[in-house]
C-alpha positions, 0 to 999 in steps of 0.5 A, spaced: 455 494 518 457 501 519 460 504 513 463 510 515 470 511 518 470 515 524 473 522 524 478 521 529 481 515 524 481 520 518 484 525 522 490 521 524 491 519 516 490 526 514 496 528 519 500 523 516 498 526 509 500 533 511 507 531 514 509 527 508 507 532 503 512 537 506 517 532 507 517 526 502 516 530 495 519 528 489 525 531 490 526 527 496 525 521 492 530 523 487 535 524 492 534 517 495 535 514 488 541 518 487 544 517 494 542 511 497 534 509 499 534 510 506 534 516 510 535 516 518 532 523 519 525 521 515 525 514 519 526 519 526 520 523 523 516 517 522 518 515 529 516 521 532 509 521 530 508 514 533 507 511 526 511 504 528 508 503 534 501 504 531 499 497 532 503 495 538 499 495 545 499 501 549 502 497 555 508 496 551 509 503 548 504 503 542 498 506 540 494 500 540 490 501 534 487 497 529 488 494 522 483 499 519 487 505 522 494 501 519 490 501 512 489 508 512 496 510 514 499 505 509 495 508 503 498 515 505 505 511 505 503 509 498 500 516 496 507 519 497 511 513 495 515 512 502 521 509 501 522 507 509 520 500 510 514 502 515 508 498 512 512 491 512 515 492 519 510 495 523 503 494 519 505 487 517 510 484 522 507 487 528 500 484 528 503 477 526 508 477 532 502 479 536 498 473 533 503 468 535 504 471 542 511 473 540 511 480 543 518 480 547 520 486 542 514 490 541 516 496 545 523 496 541 518 496 534 514 502 538 521 506 539 523 505 532 529 501 534 527 494 531 524 493 524 522 486 524 522 482 517 516 479 514 518 473 510 513 469 507 515 463 502 510 466 497 514 472 495 521 469 494 524 475 497 523 479 503 524 487 503 529 491 507 534 486 507 541 487 508 545 483 503 542 487 497 543 481 493 536 482 489 534 488 485 527 490 484 524 494 479 522 499 484 529 503 486 527 505 493 526 498 495 531 493 498 530 486 497 534 480 500 534 472 499 528 469 502 531 466 509 531 458 510 526 459 516 521 464 512 514 462 514 508 460 509 503 462 515 496 464 511 495 469 516 502 473 514 500 472 507 493 476 508 496 481 512 502 483 507 496 482 501 492 487 505 497 492 506 500 492 499 493 493 497 492 499 501 499 502 498 496 501 491 490 505 492 494 510 495 499 510 489 493 510 484 490 516 487 497 520 487 498 518 479 491 520 478 492 527 481 499 527 477 495 526 471 489 531 472 494 536 474 498 535 467 492 535 463 491 542 465 498 544 463 499 540 456 496 543 450 494 540 444 491 544 438 491 550 442 488 548 449 489 544 455 489 536 453 484 536 459 479 539 456 478 533 451 473 528 452 477 522 451 482 524 456 476 526 461 473 519 460 480 516 461 481 519 468 474 518 470 475 511 469 481 511 474 476 515 479 471 509 478 476 504 479 478 507 485 471 508 488 470 501 487 477 499 490 476 503 497 470 500 500 473 493 498 479 495 502 476 497 508 472 491 508 478 487 508 481 490 513 475 490 518 474 482 516 481 481 518 481 485 524 475 481 526 478 474 525 472 473 520 472 466 516 471 469 510 477 474 511 482 471 506 476 472 500 476 479 502 483 480 502 484 477 495 478 481 493 482 488 495 488 486 492 485 485 485 481 491 486 487 495 488 492 492 483 487 493 477 486 501 479 493 502 480 495 499 473 489 503 470 492 509 473 499 508 471 497 507 464 492 512 464 497 517 467 503 515 462 498 516 456 496 523 459 503 525 459 505 523 452 512 519 451 514 523 457 511 519 462 516 513 461 522 518 462 526 519 468 525 526 468 518 526 469 516 524 477 511 519 475 515 513 474 517 512 482 509 511 483 509 507 477 514 502 479 512 501 486 505 499 483 508 494 479 512 491 484 507 491 489 502 488 484 506 482 484 508 482 492 504 477 497 501 473 491 500 475 484 493 476 480 493 469 479 493 467 486 488 472 488 483 470 483 483 463 484 482 464 492 476 468 489 474 463 484 474 458 490 470 461 494 465 464 490 464 459 484 466 453 488 461 455 493 465 456 499 462 463 500 455 464 500 453 470 495 448 475 495 447 482 499 444 479 505 451 475 505 456 481 503 454 486 508 452 481 513 
């Protein structure tokens, strides 16, 4: 198995990172929180980059790219706490529609005129709903009651869990960056707290958790793209690893910030709330741990390096 991600795939993700760094900073998050959490100008910018059509086939106006490409972009959406519903409408719903042969409106997805809804019974809600009848801990998410025709398709569940994992990795990376930067500014006993060994160890633990989460995420994306029989196992592994990394990043970043980390004045709370919300979405820790247990301890999936990297 080739463990390297092609440079052109990384270049696209880096271009999205550059775009969002200039258009979706903390000041934008605060404006969205105060004035309504959607902005047509931001959505139009994403459309002009071709991001809604990333997974739409080329003959329907899209870019025809794969799940690994979408995971790389979803990671950037997490890094910048993107409010617009790009990931679930374009990277969860579109591959599910294609898998079911429901391709009639994919061209509208590519142009940004249609945002399909990914409603799965495991969630008890669906995102970007219009009725606003449910509230999320994340002020930038719109949740609505689950429709009566919500699906229980395991493929949709795996797609949702995969993309939530990608966002969680990006969220954890962003919170680690914020903690590192603040540790250089906050002083105790006449020196930056980042100079204390205890702080270094805490932040190093987050970096290690991310190092373990990223390859698991890439593996899950490729397994789902290739339709491997063990794809669900890899997706659950990725969801667990990404959720753990995001929780550890949030807790560590709060401690580095001191009590200020919990306050609205510090930007960190936007990323922390999104991490809490996504950790419980598309199957919580118990659900995904059971799937891993069933596969490994139950003997459904052979273990050992000859199987892990086969």
